[in-house]
C-alpha positions in Angstrom: 168.0 123.7 47.6 171.8 123.8 47.0 174.3 121.0 46.9 178.0 121.7 47.6 180.4 121.1 44.7 182.5 118.7 46.7 183.1 115.1 45.7 180.1 113.9 47.9 177.8 116.6 46.4 178.7 115.7 42.9 178.2 112.0 43.5 174.8 112.9 45.1 173.9 114.9 42.0 174.9 112.0 39.7 172.8 109.6 41.9 169.8 111.9 41.7 170.0 112.3 37.9 170.4 108.5 37.6 167.3 107.9 39.7 165.2 110.4 37.7 166.3 109.0 34.4 165.5 105.4 35.5 162.2 106.5 36.9 161.2 108.2 33.6 162.3 105.3 31.5 160.8 102.6 33.6 157.7 104.7 34.3 157.1 105.1 30.6 157.3 101.4 29.9 155.1 100.7 32.8 152.4 103.1 31.8 152.6 102.0 28.1 152.0 98.4 29.3 148.4 99.4 30.0 147.8 101.1 26.6 146.7 99.0 23.6 148.8 100.0 20.6 146.6 100.6 17.6 147.5 102.4 14.4 146.6 105.8 15.7 148.8 105.5 18.8 151.6 104.0 16.8 151.4 107.0 14.4 151.4 109.4 17.4 154.6 107.7 18.8 156.4 107.9 15.5 155.4 111.5 15.0 156.4 112.4 18.6 159.9 111.2 18.0 160.3 113.4 14.9 158.9 116.5 16.7 161.3 116.1 19.5 164.2 115.9 17.1 162.9 119.0 15.2 162.5 120.9 18.5 166.2 120.2 19.2 167.4 121.1 15.7 165.5 124.3 14.9 167.0 126.5 17.7 170.5 125.4 16.5 169.6 126.3 12.9 168.3 129.7 14.0 171.0 130.8 16.5 173.8 128.3 16.0 177.3 129.0 14.8 178.7 128.1 11.4 179.7 124.7 12.7 176.1 123.9 13.7 174.7 125.1 10.5 177.3 123.1 8.5 176.4 119.9 10.6 172.7 120.5 9.9 173.1 120.9 6.1 175.6 118.0 5.7 173.4 115.7 7.9 170.3 116.5 5.9 172.0 116.0 2.5 173.6 112.8 3.5 170.4 111.5 5.0 168.5 112.3 1.8 171.2 110.7 -0.3 171.9 107.5 1.7 168.7 107.1 3.8 170.8 105.8 6.6 171.0 107.7 9.9 174.4 106.6 11.2 176.5 107.8 8.2 174.4 111.0 8.2 175.2 111.7 11.9 178.9 110.9 11.4 179.1 113.2 8.4 177.4 116.0 10.3 179.8 115.6 13.3 182.7 115.7 10.9 181.4 118.8 9.2 180.9 120.6 12.5 184.4 119.6 13.5 186.1 120.8 10.3 184.2 124.1 10.2 185.0 124.8 13.9 188.6 123.8 13.4 189.1 126.1 10.4 187.2 129.0 12.0 
């Protein structure tokens, strides 16, 4: 299936992506309404969030450019020092920007 890259085609793609996103988000909440949250399931949910983050970061660390590696290192160091995610993310973005600007 192909969709033309006209204004109507682009709007159709955006609408499809919106519907899929809403379906997955609302579907997950609907399904989890039937699950009793016990400590084991809570542990699984917390671990799953970390594993998704690691799955996104590891390929960047292995094959990323200098900006990606700088962002990874600065974010990790800032997170370990401050224990707050927002400053760590901001520092990582800034590090990537500086390294890519200078390179």
